[in-house]
N, C-alpha and C positions, 0 to 999 in steps of 0.2 A: 136443895140438893145440888150436887156437882154434876157436871157433864159426864156422861157415861161412855163406855166403849162397846162396840158391837161384839157379840159373842156368837161363834158359829152355831147354827141352829137348823131346824127343819126348813125346807124350801117354802112351806106354807106360812112361815112367820120368821121374824127376826127377834133377837133378844138384845136389849140395851142394858148393860151392867153399870150401876151407879153406886159410888161410895158416898155415904152420907156422914155428917159430923158425929153421929152417935157411935160410929165404928161399924155399923152394919153395911152390908152389901145388898142392894135391891136390884132385882132383875125385872125389867118391863118387857112383856111379850107383845109384839105388835104384828097385826095382820098386814098383808101386802098393801092395803089402803092406808096404813098408818094408825089404825084404831088399836088402842091398848085393850086387850081382852083378858090379861092376867098380869099379876105381879107376884114375886116371891121375895123373901128376905131371909137373912141370917146374920146374927151379930150378937154382941154382948148386951144390947138393949134393943127393944123393939122400935121400929120406925114410927113416925107420926101417921097413924092409920087414917086420920081425917084427911091428910094430904094424899095418901096413896089411894084411898077409896073414893075420894071426891064426893060426887052426888049420891053414892051408895053408902056413905058412912052412917047416915041416920038409920037406914035399914039394918045395917050391921049392929049398931048400938041397941036397937030395939030387940033384935033376935038374940044378941049376946046377953041381954039382961034377963031373959027368961030363965026360970029355975032349972038347974041341971041336977041330975041324979048322981053325978060323979065328980071327983076332982080329976085333974090331969089335963090332957090336951083339949083345946076348945075347938068345936066343930059347929059352925053356923051355916045352915043351908036354908035358903029361901027360894022363892020361885025364880029369882033373877041372879042370885049371888051365892057363892060358896067361899067361906073363909075358914082356914085351918091353921091353928097355931100350936106349937109344942116346944119342947126343949127344957133346959134347966138353967139355973143361974149362970150368966155370962155366955150362954150358947142357946139363944132363942132363935126360932125359925118359924116361918109360916108361908102361906100362899093364899091368894085370893084370885078367883076367876069368875067370869060371866059365862055360864054354860051355853047360852044362846049365841054368844059371839065367838065361840071356838071355831077356828077355820075348819073347813071340810077335811076330814082325815086326821085331825089333831085330837088327842085324848087328854084328859086331865092329868094322866100319869106323866106327861111330858113337862108339866109345870113343876120345876124343882128349884 
């Protein structure tokens, strides 16, 4: 990934925006102590989720492999991780966050 630029955000966190070689833009949400508690992305191709999710990737893979009753957007919700993906060809987007690490007063709706 290439270095990002700071994006104006809530005082409870900062957002670093990163452009990656696939053409996607990734936003990393950081708490005041520098902990990444969420990421979001949008672009023509999805980013490397193993890189974005780090140690949570195996948990994501296991949950995502479970049978689903529908086609369409993917929603993975475990005890420690939420991942949502949607979009259509050449306009894919998603977000992932750790509910337990959301800073006080910050809601999942702010992760875009």
